[in-house]
C-alpha positions in Angstrom: -7.0 4.1 -25.9 -8.7 7.4 -27.5 -6.8 11.0 -25.8 -8.8 12.0 -22.8 -8.3 16.0 -21.9 -9.5 16.9 -18.3 -9.1 20.7 -17.4 -6.5 21.1 -20.3 -4.4 18.3 -19.3 -3.9 15.3 -21.6 -3.9 12.2 -18.8 -1.4 9.9 -19.5 -2.3 6.4 -20.2 -1.5 5.1 -17.4 -3.9 6.8 -15.3 -6.7 6.4 -18.3 -6.6 2.6 -16.7 -8.8 3.2 -13.8 -8.0 0.2 -12.3 -4.5 -1.8 -11.6 -2.7 -4.2 -10.0 -0.4 -3.7 -7.3 1.3 -5.5 -4.2 -1.5 -4.5 -1.5 -4.7 -5.6 -4.5 -6.3 -4.0 -7.3 -6.2 -0.6 -7.3 -8.9 1.6 -8.1 -8.0 5.3 -9.2 -11.1 7.1 -11.3 -10.3 10.7 -9.5 -7.5 12.0 -10.3 -5.5 15.2 -9.1 -4.3 16.0 -5.8 -3.4 19.7 -4.2 -1.2 18.4 -1.3 2.3 18.6 -3.1 3.8 15.5 -1.2 7.6 15.6 -2.9 8.2 12.2 -3.2 4.2 11.2 -4.4 4.0 8.8 -7.1 2.4 11.0 -9.4 5.7 12.0 -11.0 6.1 8.5 -12.4 3.0 9.5 -14.4 3.5 13.0 -15.2 0.6 14.3 -13.6 2.2 15.8 -10.4 0.8 19.6 -11.7 -2.8 18.2 -11.7 -3.8 19.8 -8.6 -7.9 19.3 -8.2 -9.3 16.0 -8.3 -11.2 15.0 -11.8 -13.7 12.1 -12.2 -12.5 10.2 -15.0 -15.3 8.1 -15.1 -18.4 7.9 -12.7 -18.2 5.9 -9.5 -20.8 3.3 -11.3 -18.8 2.7 -14.3 -15.3 2.6 -11.9 -16.8 -0.3 -9.8 -18.2 -1.8 -12.9 -14.5 -1.7 -14.1 -13.3 -3.2 -10.5 -15.6 -6.5 -10.3 -15.4 -7.0 -14.2 -11.4 -7.3 -13.6 -10.2 -10.3 -15.1 -8.0 -10.4 -11.4 -11.0 -9.8 -9.5 -12.0 -12.5 -6.7 -15.4 -11.6 -4.9 -14.3 -11.9 -1.3 -10.8 -12.4 -1.8 -8.6 -9.5 -4.2 -7.9 -7.1 -1.6 -8.6 -3.6 -3.3 -6.9 -0.1 -2.6 -9.1 3.1 -3.8 -7.6 6.3 -4.7 -3.7 5.3 -3.6 -2.2 6.4 -6.7 -3.7 9.6 -8.1 -5.5 11.8 -5.2 -6.1 11.6 -1.5 -9.4 9.6 -0.8 -10.4 11.8 2.1 -9.8 15.4 0.0 -13.4 17.2 0.4 -14.1 16.5 -3.1 -13.0 13.0 -3.7 -14.7 11.5 0.0 -18.2 11.1 -1.4 -16.7 9.2 -4.5 -14.9 6.8 -1.9 -18.0 6.3 0.1 -20.0 5.8 -2.7 -17.5 3.0 -4.1 -17.1 1.4 -0.7 -21.2 1.1 0.1 -21.3 0.0 -3.5 -19.0 -2.8 -2.9 -20.5 -3.6 0.4 -24.2 -3.6 -0.8 -23.0 -6.4 -3.1 -21.9 -8.4 0.2 -18.6 -8.5 -0.4 -16.0 -9.2 2.1 -12.5 -8.3 0.2 -10.0 -6.7 2.1 -10.1 -2.8 1.4 -7.4 -0.5 2.1 -8.1 3.3 2.4 -4.8 5.1 2.4 -4.8 9.2 3.7 -2.7 11.9 5.2 -5.8 14.1 5.3 -8.2 14.6 7.5 -10.4 11.8 8.5 -13.6 13.4 10.8 -16.2 11.5 13.5 -18.7 11.4 11.0 -16.5 9.6 8.5 -15.5 7.1 11.6 -19.1 7.1 11.4 -20.1 6.0 8.1 -17.0 3.9 7.5 -18.5 1.9 11.0 -21.8 1.3 8.6 -20.1 -1.1 6.2 -21.6 -4.8 6.8 -19.6 -6.7 5.0 -15.9 -5.3 3.2 -12.9 -5.5 5.6 -11.8 -1.8 5.7 -8.5 -0.7 7.0 -7.7 3.3 7.1 -4.0 3.7 6.7 -2.9 6.9 7.9 0.1 8.2 6.1 2.4 9.6 8.7 6.2 10.8 8.1 7.2 13.4 11.0 9.4 15.2 8.3 9.7 18.9 9.3 11.0 20.3 5.8 8.0 22.0 4.2 9.8 21.3 0.4 9.6 17.3 0.9 6.4 17.3 3.3 4.4 20.5 2.8 0.8 18.5 4.7 0.9 19.4 8.3 2.1 15.5 9.9 0.0 16.8 13.0 -3.4 16.5 10.4 -2.4 12.5 10.0 -2.2 12.8 14.0 -5.4 13.9 14.3 -6.8 11.4 12.4 -5.3 8.8 14.2 -7.0 9.8 17.2 -10.2 10.4 15.8 -9.9 6.7 14.4 -8.5 6.0 18.0 -12.0 6.8 19.2 -14.0 4.8 17.1 -11.6 1.4 17.4 -13.6 -1.7 17.8 -15.8 -0.3 14.8 -13.1 0.7 11.9 -9.6 -0.5 12.1 -6.6 2.0 11.4 -2.8 1.7 10.6 0.1 4.1 11.8 1.6 4.1 7.9 5.2 5.6 8.9 6.4 6.5 5.6 8.6 7.2 4.3 11.6 7.3 6.6 15.1 8.8 5.1 17.9 8.0 6.6 19.3 10.7 8.3 15.8 13.0 7.6 13.2 11.4 9.6 15.1 8.2 11.7 16.0 10.0 14.9 15.6 9.5 18.2 12.9 12.0 18.7 11.1 10.5 15.6 10.8 7.3 16.7 9.7 8.4 20.0 6.7 10.3 18.4 6.2 7.4 16.5 5.7 5.1 19.3 3.3 7.5 21.0 1.1 8.1 17.5 1.3 4.1 17.4 -0.8 3.6 21.1 -3.6 5.1 18.7 -3.8 2.2 15.8 -4.1 -1.5 15.7 -0.2 -1.5 14.6 2.5 0.5 12.7 3.7 -0.5 9.3 7.0 1.1 8.2 8.6 1.4 4.9 11.1 3.3 3.1 11.2 5.5 0.1 10.2 5.5 -3.3 13.3 7.1 -5.1 12.7 7.2 -8.8 14.5 9.5 -11.6 11.3 11.6 -11.7 11.1 12.0 -8.4 14.9 12.7 -7.8 14.4 15.3 -10.5 11.6 17.1 -8.9 13.7 17.5 -5.6 16.5 19.0 -7.6 14.6 21.5 -9.2 13.7 22.8 -5.8 16.5 23.0 -4.4 16.5 19.9 -1.9 19.8 18.0 -2.0 20.1 14.8 -3.0 18.4 11.9 -0.2 20.0 9.3 -2.2 23.4 8.6 -4.0 21.3 6.9 -6.1 17.5 5.3 -7.1 16.3 2.3 -7.2 13.4 0.0 -8.0 12.6 -0.9 -5.0 11.7 0.8 -1.9 15.0 2.1 0.1 15.1 1.4 4.0 18.8 1.0 4.9 19.4 -2.1 7.3 20.6 0.0 10.3 17.4 2.6 10.0 15.4 -0.8 9.8 17.3 -2.5 13.1 17.2 1.0 15.0 13.5 1.1 14.4 12.7 -2.5 15.3 14.3 -2.4 18.5 12.7 0.3 19.7 9.5 -1.1 18.7 10.2 -3.9 21.0 6.9 -4.2 22.8 4.7 -2.7 20.0 3.1 -4.4 17.2 5.3 -3.1 14.1 5.3 -4.8 10.9 7.6 -4.5 7.5 4.5 -5.3 5.4 1.1 -3.8 4.9 -0.8 -6.3 4.5 1.0 -7.9 7.8 -0.1 -5.1 9.5 -4.0 -5.6 7.9 -3.8 -8.9 9.2 -3.4 -8.2 12.7 -5.9 -5.5 12.9 -8.5 -8.1 11.5 -6.8 -11.1 13.4 -6.8 -12.9 9.6 -4.1 -14.9 7.6 -1.6 -11.9 5.6 -3.0 -12.5 2.2 0.5 -11.8 0.9 1.6 -15.2 2.2 4.9 -13.8 3.6 4.8 -16.8 6.1 6.7 -18.8 4.0 9.7 -16.1 3.6 10.1 -17.0 7.6 12.3 -14.0 8.4 10.2 -11.3 7.4 8.3 -12.6 10.6 10.7 -12.6 13.3 9.3 -9.0 14.2 5.4 -10.4 14.0 3.8 -11.1 17.7 3.1 -14.6 18.3 -0.9 -14.7 18.1 -0.9 -13.3 14.5 2.5 -16.0 14.0 0.0 -18.8 15.1 -2.7 -17.6 12.7 -0.4 -17.2 9.3 1.0 -20.9 10.3 -2.0 -22.4 10.5 -3.1 -21.0 7.3 0.1 -21.5 4.8 0.0 -24.4 2.8 2.4 -24.7 0.1 0.0 -24.9 -3.4 0.0 -27.8 -5.8 1.0 -28.4 -9.3 -2.5 -28.2 -10.0 -3.0 -24.8 -8.7 -0.3 -23.0 -9.9 -0.3 -24.1 -13.5 -4.2 -23.1 -13.3 -3.7 -19.3 -11.9 -0.4 -19.1 -13.8 -2.5 -20.1 -17.8 -5.3 -17.3 -16.4 -2.5 -14.7 -15.8 -0.9 -15.5 -19.3 2.5 -17.0 -18.0 5.3 -19.2 -18.8 4.2 -22.7 -16.9 7.1 -24.6 -18.2 9.1 -22.1 -16.3 7.8 -21.7 -12.7 9.6 -23.4 -9.9 8.6 -23.4 -6.2 8.8 -24.8 -2.9 7.5 -24.5 1.1 8.8 -20.2 0.4 8.1 -19.2 -2.6 6.8 -19.8 -5.9 9.2 -18.5 -9.2 8.2 -17.4 -12.6 9.9 -15.8 -15.4 9.0 -12.8 -17.9 6.4 -11.4 -15.5 4.7 -8.7 -14.9 3.5 -7.3 -11.2 -0.2 -7.8 -12.2 0.3 -11.5 -13.1 2.6 -12.5 -9.8 0.2 -10.6 -7.6 -2.9 -12.6 -9.2 -1.5 -15.7 -8.2 -0.3 -14.3 -4.6 -3.3 -12.9 -3.9 -5.4 -16.2 -5.3 -3.1 -18.5 -3.4 -1.6 -16.5 -0.2 1.7 -17.5 -1.0 4.5 -15.4 -2.4 5.3 -15.0 -6.0 8.8 -14.2 -7.5 10.3 -13.0 -10.7 13.4 -14.6 -11.2 14.8 -11.6 -12.8 14.5 -9.9 -9.9 15.5 -11.9 -7.0 14.2 -11.3 -3.1 17.4 -11.6 -0.8 17.7 -13.2 2.0 16.9 -11.0 4.8 16.6 -7.8 2.9 12.3 -8.1 2.9 12.4 -7.2 -0.7 14.0 -3.7 0.0 16.8 -1.9 -2.7 20.6 -3.0 -2.4 21.5 0.8 -1.0 22.0 0.6 2.5 22.2 -3.1 2.6 25.4 -4.3 0.5 
């Protein structure tokens, strides 16, 4: 791949690849650069945190063509994320690109689920424009942490709170999620934080809560700005200790709250979970009964022919695949291979070398062992 420089920055190879597969779907990221400086941002992992001004990598038209032409894209099925890795979609210089992409996909008659994740200002005119989309199943996930340390979270949480209020005024036309993240033990899991999250939950269709993605690059950044270690170690998966999870679930006993992003989106739209978490039944023990029925009715163990056909398309070894009524297990896989199969089947797909332990819900070991 040729070198690409934007405003003096050499763009890392990972960010030149404008479409990649993540757990919540195909991710479109043809705008890179963000001024919000969230200390835990995944941009640290792409060596791109210092690029503060958003820049186009390619045109919106080229980006959409790349998305729908991707080998894993399935019309009306594959979940899509827009600008969730390298910028914020509601920044003033990014917002027009967001809407052009949404409207282009919508004009094609596509009914795919689309996730738009932001911690910035969502305005009434934005809600109006979203409400005019006729086909896509769009959900706006408003990131809110309640973290008060400006070194870790420099963006005022009041911005996200106001965005939730604006979206609440469009309820019935636009679906929204309170995306409570990252929750860090001892930092924003106190009674006052939980009470505030409960208040904000009333503004959204559902609440999704999750822990901290804590890699060496993020830990090193915090050390460089004088933030003490948030945990004793880093982890591949998100960290959310068992006691913190239990405390939050107990406090939300009468409100719809979900461990998994796709579960919250499914509840908001009244559709089955596209990640097929129903097979891992202990994940669902906090789900509202009406959503459990929706997912139960849709749950189906795929047959061997389906599994092998998709595995071949994803270039996986079919002779190393096993499955039961909970999940499919593959070997020597990459995330995009597993998630392609998972979203095609609405059924969990795990890798043998990265096991999911019972009751841990795919979280890091920290705080659970």
